[in-house]
C-alpha positions in Angstrom: -37.4 -35.1 0.8 -40.9 -36.6 0.1 -41.9 -37.8 -3.4 -44.6 -35.2 -3.4 -42.2 -32.3 -2.9 -40.0 -33.6 -5.7 -42.9 -33.5 -8.3 -43.7 -30.4 -10.2 -47.1 -29.0 -9.1 -48.5 -28.6 -12.6 -48.0 -30.1 -16.0 -45.4 -28.7 -18.5 -47.4 -26.3 -20.6 -47.6 -27.0 -24.3 -49.6 -25.3 -27.0 -53.1 -26.7 -27.3 -52.5 -27.7 -30.9 -49.3 -29.6 -30.0 -51.0 -31.7 -27.4 -53.8 -32.5 -29.8 -51.3 -33.3 -32.6 -49.4 -35.7 -30.3 -52.4 -37.5 -28.8 -54.5 -37.4 -32.0 -51.6 -38.5 -34.2 -50.8 -41.4 -31.9 -54.4 -42.5 -31.9 -54.6 -42.1 -35.7 -51.7 -44.5 -36.1 -52.7 -47.2 -33.6 -56.5 -47.1 -34.4 -55.9 -46.8 -38.1 -53.9 -50.1 -38.1 -56.4 -51.9 -35.8 -59.5 -50.8 -37.7 -58.1 -51.9 -41.1 -57.3 -55.5 -40.0 -60.7 -56.7 -41.2 -59.5 -56.1 -44.8 -56.9 -58.8 -44.4 -59.2 -61.4 -43.0 -60.0 -63.1 -46.3 -56.3 -63.2 -47.2 -55.4 -64.7 -43.9 -58.2 -67.3 -44.3 -56.9 -68.2 -47.8 -53.3 -68.3 -46.7 -53.7 -70.3 -43.5 -56.8 -72.3 -44.3 -57.9 -72.0 -40.6 -61.5 -71.0 -41.4 -63.4 -67.8 -40.7 -64.4 -68.8 -37.3 -60.9 -69.5 -36.0 -59.5 -66.3 -37.5 -62.4 -64.3 -36.0 -61.5 -65.8 -32.7 -58.1 -64.3 -32.9 -59.5 -60.9 -33.9 -62.1 -61.2 -31.1 -59.4 -62.0 -28.6 -57.7 -58.8 -29.7 -60.8 -56.8 -29.0 -60.9 -58.3 -25.5 -57.2 -57.9 -24.8 -57.2 -54.3 -26.1 -59.8 -53.6 -23.3 -58.0 -55.6 -20.6 -54.8 -53.8 -21.0 -56.3 -50.3 -20.7 -57.1 -50.2 -16.9 -53.6 -51.5 -16.1 -52.0 -49.2 -18.7 -54.0 -46.3 -17.3 -53.1 -47.0 -13.7 -49.4 -47.2 -14.6 -49.6 -44.0 -16.7 -51.4 -42.2 -13.7 -48.4 -43.2 -11.5 -45.2 -43.3 -13.5 -46.0 -41.3 -16.5 -47.7 -41.5 -19.9 -44.7 -41.3 -22.1 -43.2 -44.7 -21.1 -46.5 -46.4 -21.5 -47.2 -45.0 -25.0 -43.6 -45.9 -26.1 -44.0 -49.5 -25.1 -47.5 -49.7 -26.7 -46.3 -48.3 -30.0 -43.4 -50.8 -30.3 -45.8 -53.7 -29.5 -48.3 -52.6 -32.1 -45.5 -52.4 -34.7 -44.1 -55.8 -33.8 -47.4 -57.6 -33.6 -48.6 -56.3 -37.0 -45.2 -57.0 -38.7 -45.1 -60.7 -37.6 -48.8 -61.5 -38.3 -48.2 -62.7 -41.9 -45.8 -65.3 -40.5 -48.5 -66.9 -38.3 -50.0 -70.1 -39.6 -52.0 -71.3 -36.6 -54.9 -70.0 -34.5 -52.5 -69.7 -31.5 -50.0 -67.8 -33.6 -52.7 -65.3 -34.8 -54.0 -64.9 -31.2 -50.4 -64.0 -30.1 -49.6 -61.6 -32.9 -53.0 -59.9 -33.5 -54.6 -60.5 -30.1 -51.8 -60.1 -27.6 -49.0 -58.0 -29.1 -50.8 -55.7 -31.5 -54.0 -55.3 -29.6 -52.2 -55.0 -26.2 -49.9 -52.4 -27.6 -52.8 -50.5 -29.0 -54.5 -50.6 -25.6 -51.4 -49.1 -24.0 -51.3 -46.3 -26.6 -55.0 -46.2 -26.7 -57.9 -43.8 -25.8 -57.8 -44.2 -22.0 -54.2 -43.1 -21.7 -54.3 -40.6 -24.6 -57.5 -38.9 -23.5 -56.4 -38.8 -19.8 -53.1 -37.1 -20.9 -55.0 -34.6 -23.0 -57.4 -33.9 -20.1 -54.4 -33.3 -17.9 -52.5 -31.1 -20.3 -55.2 -28.7 -21.4 -57.2 -26.1 -19.5 -60.5 -27.4 -17.9 -62.7 -25.3 -20.2 -61.1 -26.9 -23.3 -61.2 -30.5 -22.2 -64.5 -31.4 -24.0 -63.2 -30.1 -27.3 -59.8 -31.7 -26.7 -61.3 -35.2 -26.3 -63.4 -34.7 -29.4 -60.4 -33.7 -31.5 -58.2 -36.6 -30.2 -61.0 -38.9 -31.0 -61.1 -37.4 -34.5 -57.5 -38.4 -34.8 -58.4 -42.1 -34.5 -61.1 -41.6 -37.1 -58.6 -39.9 -39.5 -56.3 -42.9 -39.1 -59.0 -45.3 -40.2 -59.9 -43.0 -43.1 -56.3 -42.7 -44.3 -55.1 -46.2 -43.7 -58.0 -48.3 -45.1 -57.4 -47.1 -48.7 -53.6 -47.2 -48.2 -53.9 -50.8 -47.1 -56.0 -51.6 -50.2 -53.5 -49.9 -52.6 -50.5 -51.6 -50.9 -52.2 -55.0 -51.1 -52.7 -54.6 -54.8 -49.2 -53.3 -55.3 -47.0 -55.5 -53.0 -49.4 -58.2 -51.7 -51.3 -58.5 -48.5 -48.4 -59.6 -46.3 -46.0 -56.8 -47.2 -49.0 -54.4 -47.0 -49.6 -55.3 -43.4 -45.9 -55.0 -42.5 -45.7 -51.5 -44.0 -48.6 -50.5 -41.7 -46.8 -51.9 -38.8 -43.7 -49.9 -39.5 -45.8 -46.7 -40.0 -47.0 -47.0 -36.4 -43.5 -46.1 -35.2 -44.1 -42.5 -36.4 -46.0 -42.0 -33.1 -42.8 -42.3 -30.9 -42.0 -38.5 -30.9 -45.4 -37.9 -29.2 -44.1 -39.3 -25.9 -42.1 -36.1 -25.4 -45.3 -34.0 -25.4 -47.5 -36.3 -23.5 -45.0 -37.3 -20.8 -46.0 -36.7 -17.1 -48.4 -38.3 -14.7 -51.7 -37.6 -12.9 -50.0 -35.6 -10.2 -49.6 -32.9 -12.8 -52.6 -31.0 -14.3 -52.9 -27.7 -16.1 -55.1 -25.3 -14.3 -54.5 -26.7 -10.9 -52.0 -25.4 -8.3 -53.0 -28.2 -5.9 -53.5 -31.2 -8.1 -55.3 -34.1 -6.5 -53.3 -37.2 -5.6 -54.5 -40.3 -7.4 -56.3 -42.8 -5.1 -54.8 -46.3 -5.0 -56.1 -48.2 -7.9 -58.2 -50.7 -5.8 -59.7 -47.8 -3.8 -60.6 -45.8 -6.9 -62.1 -48.9 -8.5 -64.2 -49.6 -5.4 -65.6 -46.1 -5.5 -66.4 -46.4 -9.2 -68.2 -49.8 -8.8 -70.4 -48.4 -6.1 -71.6 -45.6 -8.3 -74.7 -46.6 -10.3 -74.1 -44.0 -13.0 -70.7 -45.4 -13.7 -72.1 -48.9 -14.0 -74.8 -47.7 -16.4 -72.2 -45.9 -18.5 -70.1 -49.0 -18.7 -73.0 -51.1 -19.8 -73.8 -48.7 -22.6 -70.2 -48.7 -23.7 -70.4 -52.5 -23.9 -72.9 -52.1 -26.6 -70.7 -49.6 -28.5 -68.0 -52.2 -28.5 -70.2 -54.8 -30.0 -71.2 -52.4 -32.8 -67.8 -51.1 -33.6 -66.0 -54.5 -33.6 -68.6 -56.2 -35.7 -68.4 -53.5 -38.4 -64.6 -53.2 -38.3 -64.1 -56.9 -38.6 -67.0 -58.1 -40.8 -68.3 -55.2 -42.8 -66.1 -56.1 -45.8 -67.5 -59.7 -45.5 -71.0 -58.4 -45.4 -70.4 -56.4 -48.6 -68.8 -59.4 -50.3 -71.7 -61.7 -49.3 -74.1 -59.3 -51.0 -72.2 -59.8 -54.3 -70.8 -56.3 -54.3 -67.2 -55.4 -55.4 -64.5 -56.4 -52.8 -62.9 -52.9 -53.1 -66.1 -51.4 -51.7 -65.2 -52.9 -48.3 -62.1 -50.7 -48.1 -64.0 -47.6 -49.2 -66.8 -48.3 -46.7 -64.3 -48.5 -43.8 -62.6 -45.4 -45.1 -65.9 -43.6 -45.2 -66.7 -44.6 -41.7 -63.4 -43.1 -40.6 -64.0 -39.9 -42.6 -67.5 -39.3 -41.3 -66.4 -40.1 -37.8 -64.1 -37.1 -38.0 -67.3 -35.1 -38.6 -69.0 -36.9 -35.7 -66.0 -36.3 -33.4 -65.8 -32.6 -34.1 -69.5 -32.3 -33.7 -69.6 -34.2 -30.4 -66.7 -32.1 -29.0 -68.6 -29.0 -29.8 -71.9 -30.4 -28.4 -70.4 -31.5 -25.1 -70.3 -28.0 -23.8 -73.9 -27.3 -24.8 -76.0 -30.4 -23.9 -75.9 -33.1 -21.3 -73.5 -35.8 -22.2 -75.9 -38.6 -21.2 -78.5 -37.2 -23.6 -75.9 -37.0 -26.4 -75.0 -40.7 -25.8 -78.7 -41.8 -25.9 -79.2 -39.9 -29.2 -76.1 -41.6 -30.7 -77.3 -45.1 -29.9 -80.9 -44.3 -31.1 -79.4 -43.1 -34.5 -77.5 -46.4 -34.7 -80.6 -48.5 -34.2 -82.5 -46.6 -36.9 -79.5 -46.8 -39.3 -79.0 -50.6 -38.9 -82.8 -51.2 -39.3 -82.9 -49.2 -42.5 -79.8 -51.0 -43.8 -81.3 -54.4 -43.1 -84.5 -53.5 -44.9 -83.0 -51.7 -47.9 -81.7 -53.3 -51.1 -78.0 -53.8 -51.0 -76.4 -51.6 -53.6 -73.2 -49.6 -53.6 -75.1 -46.4 -52.8 -76.9 -48.1 -49.9 -73.6 -49.4 -48.4 -71.9 -46.0 -48.7 -74.8 -44.2 -47.2 -74.9 -46.7 -44.3 -71.2 -46.3 -43.8 -71.5 -42.5 -43.7 -74.3 -42.6 -41.1 -72.5 -45.2 -38.9 -69.3 -43.2 -39.3 -70.9 -40.1 -37.7 -71.8 -42.3 -34.6 -68.9 -44.7 -34.8 -66.5 -43.4 -32.1 -68.4 -40.2 -31.2 -69.5 -42.1 -28.1 -65.9 -41.8 -26.7 -65.6 -38.1 -25.8 -68.9 -37.9 -23.8 -68.1 -41.2 -22.1 -64.6 -40.0 -21.2 -66.2 -36.7 -20.2 -68.6 -38.4 -17.8 -65.8 -40.4 -16.2 -63.9 -37.1 -15.7 -67.1 -35.5 -14.3 -67.6 -38.4 -11.9 -64.0 -38.7 -10.6 -61.9 -35.8 -11.8 -58.6 -36.2 -13.8 -56.5 -37.9 -11.1 -57.6 -41.5 -11.7 -59.2 -40.9 -15.1 -56.8 -43.1 -17.1 -57.4 -46.1 -15.0 -61.1 -45.7 -14.6 -61.7 -44.9 -18.2 -59.7 -48.0 -19.0 -62.2 -49.9 -16.9 -65.0 -48.5 -19.0 -63.0 -49.4 -22.1 -62.8 -53.0 -20.8 -66.6 -53.2 -20.9 -66.5 -51.8 -24.4 -64.1 -54.5 -25.5 -66.0 -57.3 -23.9 -68.8 -56.2 -26.3 -66.2 -56.0 -29.0 -65.1 -59.6 -28.4 -68.7 -60.8 -28.8 -69.3 -58.6 -31.9 -66.1 -59.9 -33.7 -66.4 -63.5 -32.7 -70.2 -64.0 -33.1 -70.1 -62.3 -36.5 -67.9 -65.1 -37.8 -69.7 -67.9 -36.0 -73.2 -66.8 -37.1 -72.1 -66.5 -40.7 -70.5 -70.0 -40.6 -73.7 -71.4 -39.1 -76.3 -69.7 -41.2 -74.5 -68.4 -44.3 -75.6 -64.8 -43.5 -75.2 -62.0 -41.0 -78.9 -61.4 -40.5 -79.1 -62.5 -36.8 -76.2 -60.3 -35.8 -78.0 -57.3 -37.3 -81.1 -58.1 -35.3 -79.0 -58.3 -32.1 -77.3 -55.1 -33.0 -80.6 -53.3 -33.2 -81.9 -54.6 -29.9 -78.6 -53.6 -28.2 -78.7 -50.1 -29.6 -82.2 -49.5 -28.4 -81.2 -50.8 -24.9 -78.1 -48.5 -24.8 -80.2 -45.5 -25.8 -82.5 -46.1 -22.8 -79.9 -47.1 -20.2 -78.1 -43.7 -20.3 -81.2 -41.8 -19.3 -81.0 -42.4 -15.5 -77.3 -41.4 -15.3 -76.7 -38.5 -12.9 -74.0 -36.1 -14.2 -72.4 -35.0 -10.9 -69.1 -35.7 -9.1 -68.9 -38.8 -7.0 -68.3 -38.6 -3.3 -64.7 -39.8 -2.7 -63.2 -41.3 0.4 -63.1 -39.1 3.5 -66.1 -37.1 2.2 -64.2 -35.5 -0.6 -66.0 -34.7 -3.9 -64.2 -35.3 -7.2 -62.9 -32.1 -8.7 
């Protein structure tokens, strides 16, 4: 009996809300932990004496490794199933986060923060989770589904940043970080809902067989629209990683209360929930490339206004709110375009490739933020680069063609 005949033709049907709870809840826990790590950077610096630049290198490597793991995790999930990949990822996030306070060298921090925690978050990250959601819901609800899953990551940041601050005051920064690591294990029940692979898709009685990873990647790299999309997402990574890692430092350098950093990160998470809901609704009404161009244009204006404005608590919170609306709202239309180009069969792997570009930008945003501050005593030059990149990203999405790619043997992606 062939492997194909042994596989069920469609995905196990679950309620729409259950799929979103499983995927969004997992993303909330993994993203919530990752996006609050910047709050611990001053404590790590004081505890280890390694210097902001070396610690930023560990965080930057985590940004890169998070992206590097996603194409491979996506390819494995497409073939052997999502549940196993998510389970391994959740355990690695918990382990890496828990042992970070014991690391006293740059290499140790790179291993704990950059390899274990970030790699695990990549395995249980957006490429795998959004591909699973796309596979498990009806085609007409996929845009809204990706927006709601993305909102889960935002809620995680909104909830965990203040929790990390309260725990740090109550039990110390090391125990605070370890509590967050243990909380990630709450995502393990989600593997039962999200199990299955790319051979199974709701709404399809003849699901497409995934192309071999090398063949699918070759098709993607020959598609100009895919390359433009990846280049734009590189810029998103630069923005997000710089803010997540260094916004508390920016606030402290302005002489504002340290606690404001935690509230600014929480506000970014809160307003990104609004942005995620909004973008999920908008995907069905406007072209996704136009939505992406608009998001990057808003970022450019917001950063320019923040650079020019006096630095007060109100200014910081307003800036956090605006950036929050755009923070991860790029993810649903980007994932939607990948699905539009190639269909759901290879989506986890190919969206993982796009996420790799995102995290290459994230590496530079996290690392250069620390290096520039050490060299100049300020973050000004990073803000200038941020503005230029945002304008470039707004323009680079305009030539994208929103149509399915021609696959091998003349087939068109479903």
